[in-house]
N, C-alpha and C positions, 0 to 999 in steps of 0.2 A: 686305243688301249686293247680293244678286242682283237684287232689285226696283229698287234705285237704279241699278245698272248697266244694267238693261233700260230704265229711264226715260231715262237719259242717251243710250243707243243710239237710242231713238226720237226724241229731240230732234235728234241728229246726222243720222239717216236717217229722215225723215218717212214713207217708204214702209212701214216696219215698223209704225208707228202705224196706218196705213190697213189693213194686212193683219190686224192683231189687233183691228180695230174700236175700240170704246170701252171695252174691258176694262181694269180697273185694273192697274197694273204688278205688284202683289203676286200675284194669281191666275195671271197669265201666267207669272211667274217660278217659281211653285210647280209649274205644269204642266211647264215646261221642265226643272225639277229632277227631277221624277218620271220624265219621259221619259229623261233622262240616266241615272238610276239603273237604269231598266229595261234600257236599251241596254247599260250596263256589266255588269249581272248576266247578261244573255244572252251577251255575249262571254266572260265568265269561265266560265260553265257550259259553253258550247260548246267553249271551248278545252280545258277539263279533259276533257270527254267525247271530243273529237277525239283528244287525245294518248293517252288510254287505249285508244281504238279502234284507232289505228294500231299501238300496241305489241301489242295482241291479234292483229291481222291478221298482223303479222310473225311472231309465234309460231306461228300456224296454218300459214303457208307453210313454216316450218322443220320443223314436225312432220308435214307431209303425206307420205303413202306412196303407192306406185303404186296406181292405181284398179283394183279387182278386175274381172274380166271381166263378172260379173253386173251390177255397177253401171254399167260402161261400156256394156253393151248397152242398158240402159234409158235411160241418158243420151244415147246415140246416137239412140234413137227420138225423144227430145225435143229433139234438136240441142243438147245440153248437154255434149257430150264434153269440149270444151276449157275448160269452166267448172266442172268437178267437182274437189273436194278431198276425199280420203279420209283420215280420222283413225283410226288403229288404237288406239282407246281404248274402254273398256267402257261409257261413258256412252250413254244412249239419247237422242240428239238429232240434229237437222239444222237448218241455218240458212243464210241468205244473208248474206254479208259483203262489204265493199269498197264504195268510193264511185265512183270513175271507171270501174273495170272489175270489177264484182261477180262473186263466185263462190258456188257452193253447196257447203257442207261437210256430209258425212254420216259418222257414226261407225260403227265396226265393231259396237259393241254394238247400235245400232239396226238395222243390216242383218241381224244374226243373229236378230232377233225378228220381222221382217216377211217376208211372202211377196212374190212379184213384183208383184202387183196393189197391195198396200199400199205397197210401195216406189215404184211409179209414182205413186201418189197424193201421197206426200211430195215427190217431185221435181217434180211438176206444180205443187204448192203453192209450192214454193220458186222455181220458174221464174217464176211470176207476180211474186214479190218482186223477182227479178233484173231482169225486163223493166221494171218500174216504178221501179227503183233505190230500193227502200224503205229500205235502210240510210241513205241520205242524207236521205230524207224523215223518218225517225225522229230523226235528228240535228237537223234543223230544228225538229221538234216539241218536242224537248228544250230547244232554245234559246228558242223562243217561250214554253214553259211557264216557263222561268226568268225571261223578261222580264215575265211576268204574275204575279210572285210576290206582288204586293199583293192579288190576287184569289184567294180560297180555292177557287173553282170551277175554276181553270185546270188543276190535275192531273187532275181528273175529265174535263175536255174532251179533254186529251191522251190519256188511256186510251181514251176513246170513239173517237177518230179512229184510234188504233192497232188497236182491235178491228174497226173497219170495214175496215181494210186486211187484217186476217187473214181476215175473212169473204169479202172479194173474192178472196183467194188460194184459199180453200176452194171458191168457185164455179168458179174456173178449173180446179181439180182435178176437180170433179164433172163437168165437161164431157168428161173423158177416162176417168174410172173411175166405178163405181157407189158408192152411199152406203156400202155395207158395207165397201168397201176403205178409204175415208177414216175411217170410224168405227173400224175395226180399228187403223189407225195411231194415231188419237187415244187409243184405249184403251191402247195400248202405252206412249205417253209419259205417260199418267196414273200409271204405276207409279213415276215418279220425281218428286222435288220440282221444281216449275217454276222455272227460272232463266233469266235473260235475259243473253246475252252483250253486252258493250258495243258499241253501234253495229251490231247484227245483227238481222235480221228472222228470227225463229226459228219452229219448228214447235211452239209452245206449245199446251197444252190448256187451254181455258177453258170455263166454264159456258155462256157465250153461244154459242160455236161448237157445243157439243153440242146446245143447244136449237135452233139453226138446222138441224142435221142431222136432228133428229126432227120438223121442220116447225113449230117454235114460235119464230120469230125474235123476238129481243128488241131488236135494233138496226136 
C-alpha cells in the first residue's frame, strides 16, 4: 500500500519522481517506512528520557541544602557559585544536570571523602560538562541511539561518544590540578557501584579514563 501510494504521488507530482531518480517505488517506500520508524522511536525514547530527567531535576532542587562554605569557596574560584547544588546524602557522586540552565550537584558523602585539591578536580570536570551543556548532548545521543535501533553497533557508538566527553572533561580538570588529585577523586568513586542519573553528566569512573590518566589512552 505504501508503494502504491508513493507511485500515485509521483504521478501527480512528477518532481518527486525526478528527485528519487529511477528507483522502483517499493524500495523507496521501504526506505521511507524505515525512516519513519526511526524518527518515531527517537521521539518516543527522547520523550520518556526527557520526562524522567525533568522529574529527577525537580526532586534535586527540592532536596537541595545550603552550600557549605568549603564547597562555596572552591565554586567561587571556578566562578560556579550560583550553579552549585548541595545534596546532604551519603552517596559518593557529583554530576551536571539541567538543560537550559545547567547546575552542578555535589553530595555530602563525596565531599567528606575528598580533600580540597580532589574536590577542585571534580568541580573542574563538572564545569566542563556545564559549559558544553553535556546533559542536553547526552539526551540527543540517547535519541539518536534510539533512532538507530536497527543497527547493533549504535549503542557502542553512543558509549564511545560519551566516553570522549568524559575524557574531554578530565583534560579540562587536569589543566587546573595535578593528575594525583584527579586520580584520587576517581579512586573514591570507584568504591561505589557506577550509576547514571537520567539526563546527567556524572563523575563516573571507567577503565578508559583510568588508562588515560596513566598515559595509555584507549580512545
